[in-house]
N, C-alpha and C positions, 0 to 999 in steps of 0.2 A: 618411530611416529605413530602414534594411534590413528587410525583412521579419521576419526573425527576431526582431528586438529587439521585436516585437509579443507583448502577452499573447494568451491565446484569445480574451477578450472585444474588445480593439481590433482584432484580425486580422477578428473574426467583423462587427465594426461595418463596417470599411474594404471588405469583401467587400461589404455591403448596400448603400453607397454609392458602388459601382464603381471604389472606389481602387486595389483590388488585385483581380484575379480566382481564381477557385477553383484553376485551373490553375497559377498564380503560385504561390500559396501552397502548395501541394502540392508543386511543383517546387522550392521552397526549401527543405523537409522533407527531399524525397528527395536532392538534392545534400549536404544539411547530414550525411545518413547516409553517402552517400558518402565523406565527408570525415572521419567521428568513429569509424565502426564499425571501421576495423583497429586503433584503440587504446583503443576502449570496449567494443566487442561487447554493445551493449544489445539487440540485436534479433537473434531467431533466423529469422525469414522474413519478407520483404518482397516481394511479388508486384506489380510495378509495374506489368505489363498488367493486373490486376484493378482496382488502385488508380485508375488512369487511365479506366478503363470508369465505374467511381462516379464520377470528376470530371465526367464528361459528363452522368451521370444528375443529380449534384447542381446541376451548371449549370442545366440544362433545369427541375428542381424549384424553383429559385429564382425563374427567370425568371417559370414558369408562377403563383407564389404558393404552393406547397406548403409549402416551406422558410421559415418566418419568423422563427424561433427566432433568439437571439442568436448561436449558435454554429454556424449553418448553413455551410457550407463550410470548415470547421476541421480540418485534419488532426489525428488521434488514435492515440495506440498504444494495445494491448492486450494484457495480461498473457496468457503461453501457457498458463493453465489455464481459460482463459474460449474457450467453443466459439464457433467462427467456420465458418461453412456455405462449405464448398469449401476451406478453408484448413487447413493442420496445424495440430492443436493437440496438444501433446506433453507439456505439464507438464514440462519439460525433463528428461525421462526416456527412456531406451532402451526402455523398455517399451511406451512410445507413439510410439517415433519416426517412424512413417508414418500416425499416426490422423487422418483427415479427416474432422471430423464432417459429419453430414448435416442439421443445422439450427444456427441462431445461438443464443447465451444471451440471456435476454430483455433484458439490459443492453444487449448489444450490438443488437439489433432496437430500441432505445429511442435509442441513438446514430444508429443510420439512419433512424428517425422525425424525428429533430432536424435530418439533413441534414449530420452530422457524418462523415467520410472515415476510416476503418480505414485506416492506413499499414503496419501490421506487428504482429507478435506479439514480445514481448520476454521476455526470458531471466529465469530465474527461480531459486531453490534447487528442486530436484527433489520435486515434488509439493509444494511450499511449506513444505519442511522443511530449515529452515536459517534463519540469521540473517546470510549474507555474499553469497549468490549463487555461492558457489565449490561446493557439491553439484551443480551441473546439468551432466547428461551430455554437454553441447555445448559446454563450456567456461565459463571464469567472465568477467565483467562487470566491469571495471575503474571506480574512480570519476572522474569528470570532472573533478573538483576535484585530485586526483592520483592517477594512474595506478597506483601503487604500494600505494594503499590499496582496500578493498572498497568498493561501494556502499551495504553493508547488504542487508537481507533479509526474507521473501523476494522481495519486488517490486522487487529491485534494480534489473532491466532496465528497468522503468516510470521510476522515479526518474531513473536515469541519461540515459536518452533524452530526459526534461524539462530535466535540468540540461546536458546536453549541445548543446541546441537541438534535438535531431533531431524531437522533436514537441512539440506546442505545450500538450499536456495527455495522461495516460494513464489507463488503467484499472489498479488493481491489487486484489489480495485481502490481507484481514488478519483473518488467525486467531489469533495473539498478539502483533501489533504491525509485521505486515509490510507495513504501509504506512507507518504513522507512524516505525518507526525508520529504514528507509532513506530515508525523505523528510528526517528530520533530518542523517543522514550525506551526502546529496547538496545539501542547501541551498534544496529545495523545499517545497512545502506538501502536505499531504496528510490527508484526513479519512476516519476509520473510523465510518460512521453506527451508529445503533441497530440493533441485529440486528433484521433482517426488514424493515427499510427499502427496502432494493434487493433486487430478486429474486435469489436463488441458483440458479435454474434455467439449468442450462449452465456452472455454476461446477463443475469436476470436484473433488471433495469432499477435504478433508483430514479435518477434525472438523467434521461437519456443525452440531453445536450451536456452534460458535464462528465459523466461518467468515461473512465478510461482504464485499462488494464495495464499492468506493470509490473516488473521483478523486483523482488526483495532479495538480497544475498549479504554474503560476509563482507563484501569489498566491491569497488567500483568494477574492475576487471569482470568480475563475476557478472554484474548488471549489464554491462557493456555487452558480453557472450550472450546472455539472455535475451536480450534486445535483438541482436543479429537473428535470434530464432524467432522470434514473435511479430517483428514487423513485417509487413508487407499488405498488398492490397486483397481485400476479401468482396467478392460480389454479392455475398450473401448479408454485408453490411453496407447500407446505402450511405454512411458517413464516413466510409474507410478511403484514406487517402491512397492516390499512386503515388508511390515513393521508389526510386531505385535503390538497391540495397545499399547502405552507408559503410560495411565492415567497420562497425564501430569498435570492436576490440582490437584491429591491428592497427588502427589509427591512434591508439593511445600511446601519447608521449610523456604527457606532464608538464610541458615546459609551460610556466606562468609568465614568463618575460614578455613585456607589452600588452597583456590582456587587461583589459579596462573593465573593471569592475564598479556598480555603483550601487551605495547602499541609503535607502531611503532615511531620510532624516526622522520621518514619522514613526520608522519600526523602532526605533531606540527611545520614541518620548510616550507615543500613543498610548501603551498600554500600561495602566494604573500599577497592576501586578506583575510587571516583567522580573522575573526572578533575578535578583543580582549575579547569581552563577551564571545565568544564560547571557546576562550583560557582558560580563568578564571574559566569556569564552568567544562571544562576537568582536569585543575589542582587540583582544589577543588574537585572535584568526588576522582581524584585518591587518593590524602589524606583522603577523607573520607572511601574510600575503603580499605586502608593501616593500618588506627586506629582503624579497625573494623575485623581484622583476614586475609584479603586479602593479597595475596604477589604479588604486582604490580613491574614490571620491564620494562624498556625501550629497545627497541632491533630493528636492522634494519631488517625490511622485504625484502626489494629490489624490484625489477620489477614495482616501483611505477609510473615511469615514462611513463610505455609501456601500462597502464592500460586503460587511456583516448583513444587512439589512437587504439588499439585492440578492445575495448568495439564498438567503433563507426563504426569501419568497419563491424565486425561480424554481430551487431544487423541491419545494415542498408542492408547488404547483404540479410540477411535473409527476413528482411522487404520487399525488391523489389521482391522477390520470393513469399512470402505470400500474398502481398496485388495485386499480377497480376491477382487474380481472381476478382477482383470487376471491371468490365468492361461494367456492363450495360447490360447484356446478361440476365443472370437467376433471378438477385433479385436485389434489391438496386436503386440508381438513375440512368436514363436514360436520356441523352440530348435530349431534343425536336426536336431539327435541326441539321440533319447531312445528309451527300451525301456518302453514300455507310456504308459497315461495318467498313473498317478501320477508317473513318473519324468519325465513331458513337464511336467506342472505346477513339479514343484521345480526341474527346470533351469531352467524360462523365468522364474522368479522370482528364482532367484539370477544368472542371466544378465542378466536385464532392469533389476532394482533396483539401486539405487547404496546405498553402504554406511550412510548416515545414514537413508534410508528403510527398510531391514533392521532397523537398530538400533531404530527406534520401533515398527517392527511385531511384534519380539521382545517389546519393553516391554509394548505393548499386550496381546498375545497371553497374555502373564506374568498380568497384574494381571486379566485376564478369565477366567483359568483356574480350575478347580475348586480350592478350596481358599485362593485368594487373592484372590478375587472382595470377600470382605466385609473383608479386611484391608486393602484399595487402594483398589478402584475406588468402592466405597459411601462410604469415607472421605473419599475426593475428591470426591465429589457433595455430602457435607455439607459438607466445607470451602467450597466453592464457594457452597453456600447462605449460611453465614456471611460470607463476603466481599462477596457482594451486600447483607447486612443493612447491613454496614459502611458501605457506600457510602450506603445508603439514608437512614442516621442521619448522614451526613455534609451530604446535601443537603438536610437539614431546615434547618441553618443557612447551608451556602453555594449559592451559585448554581453554581459551577465548582470544580475543584482545578487548581490548576499543579502540574506535576511535568515532571523531566527526560524525556526520549524513550529514552534510553539513558545508561548510566553512564559514557561515553567517547564521543568522536569515532571517526569512520572507523579500525578499525585496519587494520593492514598486511596485505596478502594473505597466507595461510598460516598467519597466527599462530593463528587463532580454531579452526581444523581440528585442530590438534595438543591440543585440550584440550577434546572435547565438553562437558563437564559446566561450564566457565567460559564457554562458549558460551550453555548454557542460561541461566546466571545473568545474562547480560547483558539478557536479555529481562523483568527484576526489574520494571520500570517500565510496562510495556505489555499484559502479560497478565492482570493482573486487570482491566482494562477488558473483554476478551473473555468472561471468565469471568461477569462482572454483565450483559453485553451492553448496555454502556453506550457511547455516542458519544464521541469523542475526535480533535482535531486537532493534528498536529505544524506549527510554526510555526519558520522560520529566525530566528535572534535575533542572533548573533554569529558571529566565525571565534574559532578556537582559536590558539594560539601556532605551529601548522605549518601555519596556511592552511587548516583544512579547518573545515566549518561546524558549528555547534553549534544544535541544535533543541530546542526545549521544546515540551509538549504541556500543552493544557487538555481537562480530561474532564468532561464535565457528566452530568446525568441522563438517563434514558432519555427521547427525543424532545425532548432540547433543543438540536439542532445550532442553530436560530435564535439562542441565546443564545449558544453556541460561536464560532458564526461571526461576529456581531458584536464580541466581544470578541477575535478573532483579528485581525478586521479594524481595531478599534482599536489595537491592540499593532502592526500593521504600521505604521499611520500615525504612530505616536510612534517607532518603530525606523528609520524611513525607508526609501529603496529599499534591496534586497537584490538583488544581480546573480545571475545563473546563471553556472554555471562558465565557459561560452565567452563570456558577456561580460565577464566580470572577465578571464579571460585575453586579450580583445581589447584591453580598456583598458591592461594592463599592457603589451603588446606597442608599444602606440602612446604609452608614456611617462606614462600617467595613473595617478593612485593607484586601488588595485583597493578589493574590500570592507573 
């Protein structure tokens, strides 16, 4: 069995049993990066010298018994808005093109404590603002299933890296679906935890009340193991929740009998452009769950029409405040030509930020301005509270909600950016989860007529990750194995049937 065929957990087990060395595992990832990057461009920075120095440290730590967890020695990629000490963290923006953090994000520290090896920083939409990974200042990322299509966003680089076999797992961030949607497009599994479950310390903020770090991996068990590593209270993050360790991995059973799943009627009707293949995958999954003991019912969720306006008003308002710190004074890009301080501010930001970031800063500044604050921003906050109330009422009756992760499968490169409003509307199924602070997991369930993955999401009440992971694990068992893009292409190359 080739090293790359392993999941993160099976690789970790083979490393513990000395069937595979840490160096061999890392070399397999780096070799795959060399092969895939010319056509995928999932990574922005890979420092092999630093990686192999870490390999030596981890090998010694495993030998000394310091690293005993199930993921020790496993290579992992990290989204480029999560700070890594001594390694560039750019948010895929010109304005942070040479920024090297002097510290690690808390999530990265937890990876290090678990004995994992960060092999590189992945591409993303600039400052996580986008749904396709096309707004990066350093080039677009391609979907490994079909390089003419986008991988989704904003964590497109992380999801593409896992799907292409370049990394066994990755960290992403989810502000309005930025883990779940690209996971669906790339045929991988990604979970957005309950807000506050994973520390945001060291995550460069887009919208502070919505951002959440989460894992991307090949299957649910890998995500559960990573969430075990990542979760925990952090005094450095004022929004961090004090939660007892849940032991997500050890609790996986996959029993769906009696699980109550609600399906919002609006989710099958509200999107005019709901792809027939996505709708079919949704209906087929409902039947599959029902035949295997789950109780699936349709219901009215409510407030769905207000989700996109509320999300983009709140997210843009917070972005306009958070991104005010990037002005060319203390760090990052500074315009080489300026006449005075104010001119330097304006030119630095005009030259350093991309079009989508400027668009959202302008929108956020507008809704926070005098005369419009009450008319837009306060109304959006009231809508957010009502959206949370709608979910609360749903979870009195249901254990979780089943929904598409996106109205379509991965669109072709270039099509989404032609109409920014249409791109915003593609987030219709994901943004409500962030507004309500809920956990959600995206699981690949089928392939569409073009050979692209279809992913669905399960959404739970706050702190119900254990239920979600169990249900997703059960769905995986019913669905059967789902290959990564590089595995499917290898099978086709050797004349075998693909996914």
